[in-house]
C-alpha positions in Angstrom: 201.2 -0.2 -24.3 203.8 1.8 -25.1 203.3 3.1 -21.8 203.1 -0.7 -20.2 206.7 -1.1 -21.6 208.1 1.9 -20.8 206.7 0.8 -17.1 208.4 -2.2 -17.1 211.7 -0.8 -18.4 211.6 1.7 -15.0 210.5 -1.8 -13.0 213.2 -3.7 -14.2 216.3 -1.0 -13.7 215.2 0.1 -10.4 214.7 -4.0 -9.5 218.4 -4.1 -10.9 220.2 -0.9 -9.1 218.1 -1.8 -5.7 219.9 -5.3 -6.0 223.3 -4.3 -6.8 222.9 -1.9 -4.1 222.1 -4.3 -1.3 224.7 -6.7 -2.8 227.1 -4.0 -2.2 225.9 -3.1 0.9 226.6 -6.5 1.8 229.4 -6.9 0.4 230.8 -3.9 2.3 229.6 -5.4 5.7 232.0 -8.6 5.5 235.5 -6.6 4.8 234.6 -4.1 7.2 234.1 -7.3 9.9 237.5 -8.7 8.3 239.0 -5.8 8.4 237.8 -5.2 12.4 238.5 -8.9 13.2 241.6 -9.2 16.1 244.8 -10.6 14.9 245.8 -14.0 16.2 247.3 -13.6 19.4 250.1 -16.0 21.1 248.3 -17.6 24.1 251.2 -15.9 26.4 253.4 -12.7 25.8 255.8 -14.7 27.0 255.9 -17.2 24.2 258.3 -16.9 21.3 258.7 -18.2 17.6 260.6 -20.9 18.0 262.4 -21.1 14.1 262.2 -24.8 12.8 265.6 -25.9 10.4 266.3 -29.2 8.7 269.4 -30.4 9.8 272.3 -31.0 7.1 275.4 -32.7 6.9 278.9 -30.8 6.8 280.6 -33.1 4.9 279.4 -36.9 3.7 281.7 -40.1 3.1 280.5 -43.1 1.2 282.6 -45.7 0.2 281.9 -49.0 -1.2 283.9 -52.2 -1.2 282.9 -54.9 -3.3 282.9 -58.1 -1.6 281.8 -60.7 -3.9 277.7 -61.5 -3.6 277.6 -58.2 -2.2 278.7 -54.5 -1.8 279.9 -53.5 1.8 278.2 -49.7 2.3 279.7 -47.4 4.7 278.2 -43.9 4.6 279.5 -41.0 7.3 277.5 -37.5 8.1 279.4 -35.5 9.8 277.9 -32.5 11.7 277.5 -29.3 13.1 278.2 -29.7 17.2 274.3 -28.6 17.8 273.1 -30.8 15.0 275.3 -33.7 16.3 274.0 -32.7 19.9 270.2 -33.6 18.9 271.1 -36.6 17.1 272.5 -38.2 20.2 269.1 -36.5 22.0 267.6 -39.2 19.9 269.7 -41.5 19.1 266.5 -44.9 18.4 264.3 -42.6 16.5 267.5 -40.9 14.1 268.6 -44.9 13.8 265.4 -45.9 12.8 264.5 -43.1 9.8 268.0 -43.1 8.8 267.9 -47.1 8.3 264.0 -46.9 6.8 265.2 -43.6 4.4 267.5 -46.3 3.2 265.8 -48.9 2.9 263.1 -47.4 0.8 266.0 -45.6 -1.5 267.1 -48.7 -2.4 264.1 -50.8 -3.0 263.2 -48.0 -5.6 266.5 -49.9 -7.5 265.4 -53.6 -6.4 268.5 -53.4 -4.2 268.6 -54.7 -0.6 269.8 -53.5 3.0 271.4 -56.8 4.7 272.4 -55.9 8.2 272.0 -52.0 8.4 273.3 -50.2 11.8 273.7 -46.8 12.3 276.8 -46.2 14.7 277.9 -42.5 16.3 281.4 -40.6 16.6 281.3 -38.6 19.2 285.1 -37.4 18.3 284.4 -36.6 15.0 280.6 -35.6 15.5 279.8 -38.1 13.2 277.0 -40.6 11.7 277.7 -43.9 10.0 275.7 -46.5 8.3 276.7 -49.1 7.4 275.3 -52.3 5.8 275.9 -55.3 2.8 273.7 -54.0 -0.6 272.3 -57.1 -2.3 271.2 -57.6 -6.1 273.9 -55.6 -7.4 276.1 -57.6 -8.5 275.7 -59.6 -12.0 278.2 -61.6 -13.2 280.8 -63.2 -11.3 282.6 -60.1 -10.1 280.7 -57.3 -11.6 278.6 -55.0 -10.3 276.3 -52.4 -11.2 275.7 -48.7 -10.0 272.5 -47.7 -11.2 270.8 -47.6 -7.2 274.4 -45.3 -6.4 274.2 -42.8 -9.3 270.3 -42.7 -11.1 269.6 -39.6 -9.1 272.6 -38.2 -9.3 273.2 -35.8 -12.2 277.0 -37.9 -13.2 277.9 -41.2 -13.8 280.9 -43.2 -13.0 282.7 -40.8 -15.6 283.2 -38.4 -13.5 284.6 -40.8 -11.8 289.3 -40.4 -11.2 290.3 -43.9 -11.7 293.2 -45.7 -10.5 294.1 -49.6 -10.9 291.6 -50.8 -8.0 289.5 -47.8 -7.5 287.2 -45.2 -8.6 286.6 -41.9 -6.6 284.4 -39.0 -6.7 284.4 -35.1 -5.1 282.2 -33.0 -5.2 279.1 -31.2 -3.9 275.8 -33.1 -3.7 272.8 -31.1 -3.2 275.0 -28.9 -1.9 277.3 -31.0 0.7 281.0 -31.9 0.1 280.8 -35.3 -0.8 283.3 -37.9 -1.3 282.4 -41.3 -3.1 285.5 -44.0 -3.2 284.6 -47.6 -4.9 286.7 -50.2 -4.1 287.5 -53.5 -5.8 289.6 -56.4 -4.7 290.9 -56.6 -8.4 292.3 -54.0 -11.5 288.5 -52.6 -12.5 287.1 -51.6 -16.2 284.0 -50.0 -16.0 281.3 -47.9 -18.2 278.9 -45.3 -16.3 277.1 -47.5 -13.8 279.1 -50.9 -14.6 282.0 -52.2 -13.3 284.0 -55.6 -14.1 287.7 -57.2 -14.0 289.9 -55.9 -16.4 
């Protein structure tokens, strides 16, 4: 009986070692094939790597004028000459992308862009988005600016106030930015709202 148990133990141990050696040999073949695989080559020796980079504005100037039922919105983006020439090459695509992007942004805040258009200024190397913002007015002459400030780390208290204007100068996402809010009356404001004084 002792002989049978000892024999089984030897058989189990031999089976374990032979399985282990088979597995290691298979793993070695896989690793060997990976090491020997030739590196990926370009289809042509003349092909070069094209650096893909996203254009970024050099400066952004936003002006918003209260005009009664709507706010007149204007955003001018100034570009490096190379970026501007690329934008001009695909004007229609740029217009469509900018307008659709801005509309989607406003819809997050239940605001709407009326009659949006894009203009190109070759002398200034700039693009200008123009539209009316619908839905930002509450009361007769009061306006809400959460749609403008919702993604920013500041509110209207960081704006410089004059009699009929609020102005901001600083960097937003690394881009030097000016924001100017203009009203036809002397103003008072809180974090996100402006009303006549």
